[in-house]
RODO-2510 file (C-alpha; in nm, 4 decimals, decimal comma):
residues 282
     n   res          X          Y          Z
     1     m     1,2215    -1,7627    -0,5538
     2     q     0,9272    -1,7038    -0,3141
     3     n     0,7559    -1,3584    -0,3280
     4     t     0,6480    -1,1949    -0,0066
     5     i     0,3733    -0,9643     0,1047
     6     l     0,4327    -0,7423     0,4208
     7     t     0,1190    -0,5752     0,5731
     8     t    -0,0038    -0,4558     0,9098
     9     c    -0,3452    -0,5525     1,0518
    10     g    -0,3182    -0,3733     1,3781
    11     s    -0,6297    -0,4520     1,5803
    12     y    -0,8671    -0,4837     1,2769
    13     k    -1,1714    -0,6994     1,3118
    14     k    -1,2140    -1,0060     1,0727
    15     d    -1,4863    -0,8362     0,8624
    16     v    -1,2369    -0,5395     0,7895
    17     i    -0,9768    -0,7652     0,6365
    18     t    -1,1781    -1,0460     0,4764
    19     s    -1,1684    -0,8628     0,1276
    20     f    -0,7966    -0,8520     0,1258
    21     i    -0,7586    -1,2257     0,2269
    22     e    -1,0291    -1,3711     0,0078
    23     s    -0,9421    -1,1752    -0,3032
    24     l    -0,5842    -1,2653    -0,2509
    25     k    -0,6682    -1,6363    -0,2359
    26     k    -0,8963    -1,6071    -0,5367
    27     t    -0,5909    -1,4913    -0,7493
    28     g    -0,4200    -1,8333    -0,6815
    29     w    -0,1147    -1,6545    -0,5417
    30     q     0,1343    -1,8751    -0,3754
    31     g     0,3866    -1,6998    -0,1554
    32     r     0,4582    -1,5825     0,1963
    33     l     0,2197    -1,3508     0,3695
    34     i     0,3528    -1,1690     0,6781
    35     i     0,1073    -0,9783     0,8918
    36     f     0,2115    -0,7529     1,1834
    37     t    -0,0605    -0,7513     1,4367
    38     n    -0,1546    -0,5670     1,7621
    39     n    -0,4349    -0,6838     1,9973
    40     l    -0,6354    -0,9073     1,7471
    41     d    -0,9379    -1,0806     1,8745
    42     e    -0,9391    -1,4609     1,8553
    43     e    -1,1802    -1,4822     1,5635
    44     t    -0,9500    -1,2695     1,3439
    45     t    -0,6434    -1,4506     1,4548
    46     v    -0,7778    -1,7984     1,3792
    47     y    -0,9153    -1,6799     1,0474
    48     l    -0,5743    -1,5415     0,9441
    49     k    -0,3849    -1,8556     1,0554
    50     e    -0,6357    -2,0622     0,8678
    51     n    -0,5403    -1,8819     0,5607
    52     n    -0,1699    -1,9395     0,6001
    53     a    -0,0743    -1,5878     0,7222
    54     f     0,2366    -1,5710     0,9554
    55     l     0,1557    -1,3363     1,2266
    56     i     0,3975    -1,1225     1,4176
    57     l     0,2894    -0,9346     1,7331
    58     f     0,4048    -0,5727     1,7679
    59     s     0,3639    -0,3076     2,0245
    60     g     0,2098     0,0280     1,9594
    61     s     0,4862     0,2136     2,1265
    62     f     0,8670     0,2044     2,0832
    63     p     1,0558    -0,0304     2,0572
    64     f     0,7559    -0,1971     1,8590
    65     l     0,9544    -0,5153     1,8550
    66     p     1,2159    -0,6560     2,1002
    67     g     1,5607    -0,5415     2,0143
    68     l     1,4787    -0,2431     1,7941
    69     k     1,7065     0,0373     1,8662
    70     e     1,6249     0,3052     1,5971
    71     k     1,4072     0,5210     1,8317
    72     p     1,1911     0,7937     1,6562
    73     e     1,2364     1,1434     1,7969
    74     k     0,8547     1,1943     1,8247
    75     e     0,5679     0,9603     1,8850
    76     v     0,4607     0,7888     1,5664
    77     s     0,1309     0,6265     1,4617
    78     v     0,1277     0,2833     1,3029
    79     n     0,1327     0,4476     0,9518
    80     c     0,5000     0,5291     1,0423
    81     s     0,6004     0,2509     1,2753
    82     r     0,5202    -0,0199     1,0222
    83     y     0,8341     0,0733     0,8326
    84     y     1,0373    -0,0193     1,1347
    85     l     0,8529    -0,3587     1,1401
    86     y     0,9059    -0,4162     0,7811
    87     d     1,2801    -0,3197     0,7911
    88     w     1,3253    -0,5481     1,0814
    89     w     1,1722    -0,8367     0,9052
    90     v     1,3740    -0,7974     0,5907
    91     s     1,6988    -0,7574     0,7867
    92     q     1,6237    -1,0739     0,9845
    93     n     1,5092    -1,3031     0,6930
    94     d     1,7189    -1,2177     0,3963
    95     p     1,4161    -1,2624     0,1465
    96     q     1,4575    -1,3350    -0,2194
    97     g     1,2142    -1,2615    -0,4935
    98     k     0,9904    -0,9516    -0,4874
    99     i     0,8390    -0,7910    -0,1949
   100     l     0,4885    -0,6004    -0,1840
   101     l     0,4519    -0,3559     0,1030
   102     a     0,0697    -0,2984     0,1273
   103     d    -0,2111    -0,1422     0,3245
   104     m    -0,4733    -0,3932     0,4317
   105     r    -0,7932    -0,2409     0,5113
   106     d    -0,8728    -0,0910     0,1717
   107     v    -0,6809    -0,3227    -0,0571
   108     i    -0,8020    -0,6012    -0,2767
   109     f    -0,6437    -0,8151    -0,5487
   110     q    -0,7919    -0,9069    -0,8857
   111     k    -0,4804    -1,0878    -1,0228
   112     d    -0,1605    -1,2316    -0,8536
   113     p     0,0178    -0,9004    -0,7414
   114     f     0,3438    -1,0191    -0,8776
   115     d     0,2288    -1,1313    -1,2160
   116     y     0,3394    -0,8118    -1,3959
   117     p     0,6535    -0,7349    -1,5848
   118     y     0,7991    -0,5169    -1,3068
   119     p     1,1576    -0,3937    -1,3790
   120     e     1,4376    -0,4492    -1,1331
   121     g     1,4417    -0,1923    -0,8443
   122     l     1,1634    -0,0214    -0,6646
   123     c     0,8218     0,0358    -0,8156
   124     c     0,5813     0,3152    -0,6985
   125     f     0,2319     0,4155    -0,7922
   126     l     0,0916     0,7605    -0,8580
   127     e    -0,2500     0,8593    -0,7187
   128     d    -0,3573     1,0901    -1,0185
   129     k    -0,1526     1,2637    -1,2697
   130     r    -0,3661     1,5802    -1,2302
   131     v    -0,2870     1,6261    -0,8665
   132     t     0,0618     1,7236    -0,7188
   133     l     0,2052     1,7308    -0,3768
   134     a     0,1233     2,0989    -0,3571
   135     t    -0,2290     2,0918    -0,5041
   136     c    -0,3573     1,8074    -0,2838
   137     p    -0,4472     1,9707     0,0498
   138     f    -0,3753     1,6587     0,2393
   139     n    -0,0289     1,5850     0,1014
   140     a     0,0625     1,9585     0,1055
   141     r    -0,0310     1,9638     0,4825
   142     w     0,1704     1,6375     0,5542
   143     m     0,4656     1,7647     0,3635
   144     t     0,4628     2,0935     0,5385
   145     e     0,4267     1,9393     0,8839
   146     a     0,7185     1,7031     0,8266
   147     f     0,9600     1,9107     0,6227
   148     g     0,8502     2,2696     0,6223
   149     e     0,7047     2,5123     0,3531
   150     e     1,0337     2,5489     0,1708
   151     t     1,0420     2,1873     0,0957
   152     l     0,6816     2,1848    -0,0264
   153     r     0,7670     2,4708    -0,2533
   154     s     1,0550     2,2803    -0,3921
   155     l     0,8973     1,9438    -0,4343
   156     g     0,5315     2,0531    -0,4824
   157     h     0,5245     2,0225    -0,8524
   158     f     0,5838     1,6398    -0,8332
   159     p     0,2807     1,4043    -0,8713
   160     v     0,1772     1,2232    -0,5550
   161     s     0,3218     0,8629    -0,5035
   162     c     0,0884     0,6660    -0,2762
   163     s     0,2796     0,5111     0,0196
   164     g     0,0106     0,2433     0,0622
   165     i     0,1373     0,0198    -0,2087
   166     t     0,5152    -0,0283    -0,2967
   167     i     0,6830    -0,3270    -0,4746
   168     g     1,0358    -0,4077    -0,5522
   169     d     1,2990    -0,6773    -0,5529
   170     a     1,4398    -0,7730    -0,2197
   171     h     1,7411    -0,5605    -0,2508
   172     a     1,5461    -0,2464    -0,3522
   173     i     1,2896    -0,2846    -0,0733
   174     a     1,5604    -0,3327     0,1864
   175     e     1,7387    -0,0081     0,0710
   176     y     1,4111     0,1745     0,0526
   177     l     1,3105     0,0467     0,4120
   178     k     1,6627     0,1443     0,5495
   179     r     1,6158     0,4924     0,4161
   180     m     1,2565     0,5342     0,5257
   181     v     1,3417     0,4340     0,8840
   182     s     1,6343     0,6761     0,8870
   183     l     1,3995     0,9635     0,7882
   184     m     1,1234     0,8385     1,0210
   185     k     1,3529     0,8788     1,3176
   186     v     1,3470     1,2540     1,2596
   187     y     1,0380     1,3385     1,0630
   188     g     0,7838     1,0643     1,1472
   189     g     0,4722     1,1451     1,3240
   190     k     0,0967     1,0696     1,3169
   191     g    -0,1582     1,0493     1,0389
   192     g    -0,0421     1,0623     0,6817
   193     i     0,3125     1,1782     0,7671
   194     d     0,4336     0,8454     0,6284
   195     q     0,3371     0,9561     0,2730
   196     a     0,5275     1,2799     0,3109
   197     v     0,8319     1,0897     0,4067
   198     h     0,7809     0,8443     0,1294
   199     n     0,7552     1,1318    -0,1448
   200     y     1,0457     1,3058     0,0218
   201     l     1,2612     1,0124    -0,0101
   202     l     1,1804     0,9328    -0,3681
   203     r     1,2323     1,2834    -0,4882
   204     t     1,5555     1,3857    -0,2873
   205     s     1,7652     1,0751    -0,2324
   206     p     2,0823     1,0872    -0,4410
   207     g     2,1254     0,7699    -0,6435
   208     f     1,7938     0,6374    -0,5499
   209     q     1,5550     0,5608    -0,8354
   210     a     1,2080     0,4162    -0,8788
   211     a     0,9818     0,3192    -1,1666
   212     y     0,6491     0,5098    -1,1548
   213     y     0,3172     0,3947    -1,2714
   214     e     0,0124     0,6024    -1,3656
   215     n    -0,3108     0,5229    -1,1966
   216     d    -0,4976     0,3837    -1,4911
   217     n    -0,2111     0,2326    -1,6807
   218     g    -0,0406    -0,0345    -1,4598
   219     p    -0,0735    -0,3065    -1,2016
   220     v    -0,2249    -0,0756    -0,9222
   221     a    -0,5299     0,1529    -0,9247
   222     t    -0,5455     0,3973    -0,6399
   223     l    -0,8945     0,5328    -0,6378
   224     a    -0,9706     0,8148    -0,3961
   225     t    -0,8280     1,1063    -0,5713
   226     f    -0,8962     0,9539    -0,9183
   227     l    -1,2606     0,9325    -0,8450
   228     a    -1,2665     1,2668    -0,6735
   229     k    -1,1265     1,4268    -0,9891
   230     g    -1,3850     1,2529    -1,2095
   231     g    -1,1747     0,9666    -1,3315
   232     i    -1,3584     0,7019    -1,5329
   233     l    -1,3338     0,3536    -1,4296
   234     r    -1,3610     0,0531    -1,6829
   235     f    -1,5208    -0,2653    -1,5540
   236     g    -1,5484    -0,5799    -1,7622
   237     r    -1,8723    -0,7796    -1,7841
   238     d    -1,7167    -1,0026    -1,5109
   239     g    -1,6891    -0,7069    -1,2720
   240     i    -1,3057    -0,6857    -1,2978
   241     l    -1,1613    -0,3318    -1,3023
   242     k    -0,9397    -0,2756    -1,6102
   243     n    -0,6758    -0,0212    -1,7311
   244     t    -0,7280     0,1926    -2,0395
   245     d    -0,5712    -0,0638    -2,2643
   246     g    -0,7998    -0,3306    -2,1344
   247     s    -0,5527    -0,5186    -1,9030
   248     i    -0,6511    -0,6284    -1,5668
   249     v    -0,5464    -0,4250    -1,2652
   250     n    -0,3730    -0,6575    -1,0337
   251     i    -0,4292    -0,4503    -0,7095
   252     v    -0,7142    -0,2064    -0,6249
   253     h    -0,6432     0,0396    -0,3451
   254     q    -0,9095     0,2611    -0,1736
   255     y    -1,1835     0,0623    -0,3394
   256     e    -1,4216     0,1475    -0,0479
   257     r    -1,4392     0,5164    -0,1186
   258     n    -1,7415     0,4816    -0,3434
   259     k    -2,0263     0,2535    -0,2044
   260     d    -2,1352     0,1439    -0,5704
   261     i    -1,7878     0,0622    -0,6737
   262     k    -1,7187    -0,1236    -0,3436
   263     r    -2,0258    -0,3246    -0,4052
   264     v    -1,9259    -0,4375    -0,7440
   265     i    -1,5766    -0,5257    -0,6528
   266     i    -1,7042    -0,7189    -0,3318
   267     n    -1,9644    -0,9017    -0,5322
   268     h    -1,6836    -1,0179    -0,7811
   269     i    -1,4848    -1,1420    -0,4870
   270     t    -1,7877    -1,3370    -0,3683
   271     n    -1,9046    -1,4449    -0,7127
   272     k    -2,2166    -1,2508    -0,7032
   273     n    -2,3870    -1,0944    -1,0088
   274     d    -2,4388    -0,7163    -0,9829
   275     s    -2,6830    -0,5086    -1,1901
   276     m    -2,4974    -0,1897    -1,0974
   277     l    -2,2212    -0,3008    -1,3526
   278     q    -2,4410    -0,1434    -1,6301
   279     f    -2,3909     0,1937    -1,4764
   280     l    -2,0256     0,1520    -1,4042
   281     k    -1,9007     0,0055    -1,7257
   282     r    -1,7248     0,2425    -1,9683
***
């Protein structure tokens, strides 16, 4: 069965998305890469097609794609509208295997993203176990804007699941997307509202279950909050970021938040040696 990556490029320039593409190639991954685009320049378009990406053009305003009928009640940014795009693609293509929903600008791969013993169902990834929806000012604001203060009080004790990376089998992803779009119609908006909707769905939907992975003990490392809270990163001599048990992190998210870490990771992708490793190893 063929695995699929769904992502959104918007109008990014080539230099913004090169790390995503080149690191994915380096893992040897073989699968289907679907990228929703809007107003790409020719250089970026050619580059993506040369790397076997299937591009789908979308509009920045509703209906996003021809034939979409689930109109949101409010204007939404691409952070939210992408779920309409992914839901449409899954409904049109009946995919098999597993599906990765991923951010693009700040994601790199160190290993085939599907080369991990994922369980059946949906897999979600926590930002930092020390931070909750209520104690993170950004997530608290997004949750309050979307659902109100009472909902934040009710759900605020839960750790933050990052909406930028979600993996699951095709059936689980299809159900997740259907529920996300249903919520987005009412609660979607701009900025990080998608993360509020994502966490609300996970914590309130009857019969909907997900497996959760901690930030330094699984296939995904989400770095922004982890680094802000003094988290320790473990790099091997080869410049590869590893978990506390020494296993390779498949996907690194928000790697660009620290310039030294960004340099080490980019140099690994481009096969350059980096003396900065001696300061980052633990």
